[in-house]
N, C-alpha and C positions, 0 to 999 in steps of 0.2 A: 292756172295751177294754184295760185294763192286762194282763189275762191273755193276750190275743192278742199284744200287743206284747212281753211277756216271752218268749213262745214263738217269735216270729218273729225277734227281735233276734239270737240266736246264728247263725241261718241267714244273715242279711244280713251280719253282721260277718265271719264266717269265709269266706263266699264272696267278700266284698270283699277280705279279706287275700290270698286265693288269686289274685284278679285283679291286685292290686297287685304281688304277687311275680312273677306272669307278665309283667306289663308291664315290670318292671325287670330281668327275666332273672335274678332272685336264685337260683333253684333249678336253672337250666340247662335245656337244650332237651328233655331226656328226663324232666323232673320229672312231667309229667302221666301219662306211660305207667308210670313206676316206682311212683308213689303209687297209681295206679289198680289196678295188679296187687297191690300190698301190701294194699289194702283187700279186694279180691275173693278173694285166695288165703290171706291170713293173718288180718287183723283181723276181718273180717266172720264167717268161720267160727268164730272163738273166741267172739265175742259171741253167735252163734246157738246154739252148743253150750251155753253157760252158761244162756241164756234157756230153751231147750227142755228141757234136762235137769232144770230146777227147776220145770217146769210140771206141772199135774195132767192126766192122760190124758182126763178127762171135761170139760175146760174148754169144749168147743164144744157141749155138749148144753144149749143155751139158746136160746129163741126170738129174742132180740136178735141172736145170731150168724146165725140164718137170714135175718133182714132185711138185715144187712150183707152176707152172702155173696151174696144174691140181687142186690143192687145192683152189687156188684163183678163178678160173673159176667156179668150182662147188659151193663153198660157196657164192660167189657173186650172182650167178644165183639163188641160193636157197633163199638168203635174198631178192632179187628182187621179186621172186614168192610169198614168204610168205607175203611180204608187200602188194602186189597187191591183193592176194586172201583172206587173213584173216584180213587185216587191212584196206582194201578198198582204198589204196593209188593210186593216178594217176601215170602215167608213170614217170614223172620227179621226184616226191617225192619217188617213189619206187626205182629209180636209185640211189638216195642218200642213201636209206636204204641198197641197195645192196653194195654200195661202203663202207658204214660204217661196213658192215659184212665181207668184204674181202680185203680192201685196207690197207696195213700195213704201220706203221710209220717207214719206212726204213732209212730215212736220219738222223734225230737228235736222234733217239733211236737205230736204227739198227746198225749204224756204231760203236758207243762206246761199245755196247753189243758184237758185233762180234769181235772187237779188243781184248777185255778182255777175252772173253770166248773161241772163236775159234782161236785167234792168228793173224788173218788178216781179212780184210773187202772186199776181192775180190768177194765173192759170193754176199754180200750185194750190191755191185756196180751193178752187173747183175740184182738183184731184182729191184733196183731203175730204171734202164733203161727199164726193162720189164713193170713196172707200168706206166712209162711216155709214152712209145711208143705204148703200146697195151691196157692197161686198161683205162687210162685217156681218150683217144679218144672215146672209146665205151661209157663211162659214159657221157662225154660231148655231144656226139651225142644224147643220150637219153634225156638229160636235154634240149638241144636246140630244139629238135623236140617236147618235151612234154610241153614246155612253150609258144607255138605259138597259142594256142586257136583253134587248128583244122582248119587251113587254107586250101586253095586249094591244091590238090595233086602236081600240078606243082610248086606252091610256096614252099611247103615242100621239094620237090626234089632240087629246086634251093638253098634253105637255107642249105641243107645237103652238096651239092657239093661245096658251097662257104664257109662253116664253117672253113676249115683250114686257110683261109686268114682273117677271122673275129675273130677267137679265138686265143688270144696271146699265150696260153699254147701250143696248137697244132702247131701253126705257128713256134714258137721257136724250138720245137722238130723236126719238119720237116727240118728246116734250119740246125739244128745240124746234122741230118742224112745225108743231102746233103754234108755238109762240111766233115764229116767223110768218106763218100763213095768216095769222090773225092781226099782224102788224102791231102787236103789243110790246111795249118796252118795259121789261121788269124793273122794279125799284133798284136804285143804284146800290143799295146795301146788298141786294141779292147778286147782281152782276159782279160787283167787286169781290164778294166772298168766293164766288165761283172762279173768278180770275186767279185769285191767290191760291185757292186749292188746286185748280187745274194746272197751274204752273209747276206743281210738284210731280205731275204724271211722268213726263219724259225723263227727267233726271233720276227719279226713283226707279223707273223701269230699267234704265241703264245700269244702275247700281245692282238691281236684282239680277240682271243678266250677268254681270261680273261675278256675283256670288255663285251663280249656277255653274260657272266655268271651272271653279275649283271644287265644287261638290260638297262644301261644308267646311267647318273649322279644321285647320291643319291640312287642307287640301285632300282629305280622304273622301273619295267619291262614295256617295250613297251609304252613309253611316246608318245602319239600321239592323233590324232583326233578320238577317238572312245572308247566306253565303252566295257568292256569284255562281250563276248557272248559265249554261249555254242555251240559247234560244234559236229558233229558226231564223234564217237570213244572215247567219254569221255574226250576230250581235251577242256580246257577253254582258250579262247584267252585273252591274257592280254592287247592287243592293237595292233595298226598298225603304223609302222613307214614309212613315205612317203618321198622319196627323188626324186628330178627331175634332169634330165640332157638333154641338147639339142645337137642334131647332126647337122652338117653343111648341110648334104644332105637332100633331101626329103622336100624342102621348109621350112626348119627350124623346122622340126618336133620335138616335145618334148616328150621324153620317161619318164614315171613316174614309178619308181621301187618301188614296195610295198613289204616291208619285214614284215612278220607276225611272232611275237614272241609268243610262247605258254608256258604255265605252264603245265608240263606233268602230266596228270591225270592217273587213274588206267590203262586204255587201253594203254596210252602212255608209262607208265612204263613197261608194258608187252612187248610192241614192242621194247623198248630199251633193255630189258632183253634178248629177243630173238636174237637181233643183236649182243649184247656183247657175248652171249654164242656161236653163230656161229663164231665170230671173235677169241675168246680166247681159245675155246675148240675144236670145230668141224674142223676149218681150219687146225690147227697143227695136229690133228688126221688123217685127210685125207692125209695130206702131208706125215706123217709117214707111212701110209699104202701103198702109192704109192712108196715112196723112198725105204722103207725096203722090205716088203714081195713081192711087185710087180716087182720093178726094181732091187732089190738086191744090192743097192749101199753100199759102204764102210761105216763103222760106223761114221767117221768124216763128211762125206757128208750128212748122214741122220740127224745128229745133226744140221748141218748148215741149212738144209731145214726146220726142225721142229722149230728151234729157230726163224728163219725169219718169218715163218708162224704164230708163236705165238705172234709176236709183236702187240701192240694195234692199234686201228684205227688211221689213220693219220688225222691231222687237215685239210687236203685238202677237206675232206668230208664236213666239216663245211663251208669252204671258197667257195666251189662250190655252196652249198645250198644258202648261202647268196648272192652270185653274181647273181644267177638266180631268186632272189626274193622269194625263198621258205621258208617254216617253218624250222628254224635252230635248233629247240629244239631237234629233234632226233639225228642229227649229233653231236650237242654240248654235249649232255649227253652221247652219245656213246664214244666220244673221252675221256671224263673224266673217265667214269666208266671202260672202257676197259683198260685204263692206270693203274688204281688201280688193277684190276683183273689180268692183265698180269704179275704183279710182282710175283704172285704165280705160274702161269702157266709156265713162263720162268724159275723160280727156279726149279720147278718140272721136266721140260724137261731136264735141265742141270744135275740134280741129277740122273735121270733115264738113260739118253743116254750119259752122259759125260764120259771122259776117266777114271775117278776115281770110276765108278760104280762097 
């Protein structure tokens, strides 16, 4: 239990600090948007480049990763399908739901839990790389293609082919893969700078998550130019936050990013509940069935796979939703709720599968 508390405490503390800062208006009305873009475009790419460039190319050739990948793929696909079919979500929003259902918080929670419970974090490092190199590109492709308003087929194909150079997360990961495959060691000044910058990714993301929970200064959700209106699915919009940014190309075109904040109604709570159940119960159960009965892995490997699969939703789901101008309510509530629920599922998994059983 001490291992779990030591892993969860920074999440609660930093998210609480962000919430308090938002309630008091300490960082201003644009803090959530600015910090979110800083994490997505600057800090997270630096962290991913450092992590991937220092990895071994054959890290995924292990049966344990097969079990984890199977659980992730099945549950993420199920979350996406349920969101589309039963909750009427569009492609991009369903991608966020699928990510909330299957993308684990492997960095700031997985590492301390693995060190204390498993004795080392080697398998968690493989999980992090798997999510960065395989899961994130799929999610980002769905988000990118689903937020373009159904443009021409050639335009959609062009955007998909150029996304690696337009998306900083994928670009940093691909550069890291190239460096790792070439066996090249970047200069110390580069790696150290990336280390320092990347270290800001997780704490800033958690602060941003806390800011989003109160919805702006004074805790007034969705302060913007619009009154709340009812939408399909039982969700009540609390307002629309509009931010603008100008790109140099395209004749000085100005993009307006619209972020919709919602108060989760009855249908929204059901959707969150389904995603949290998939994340904290179904995913570790699938991982156990694949790792144990199907592949016959040793007990310690089964425990590692199940614990990593039972980790809560990563805050990346919220960051991606925010970056693409989608409703952040689902991702935000899934991160918080799954973090609370996973305390029980992680404890139960350790008790049932641990060496002292």
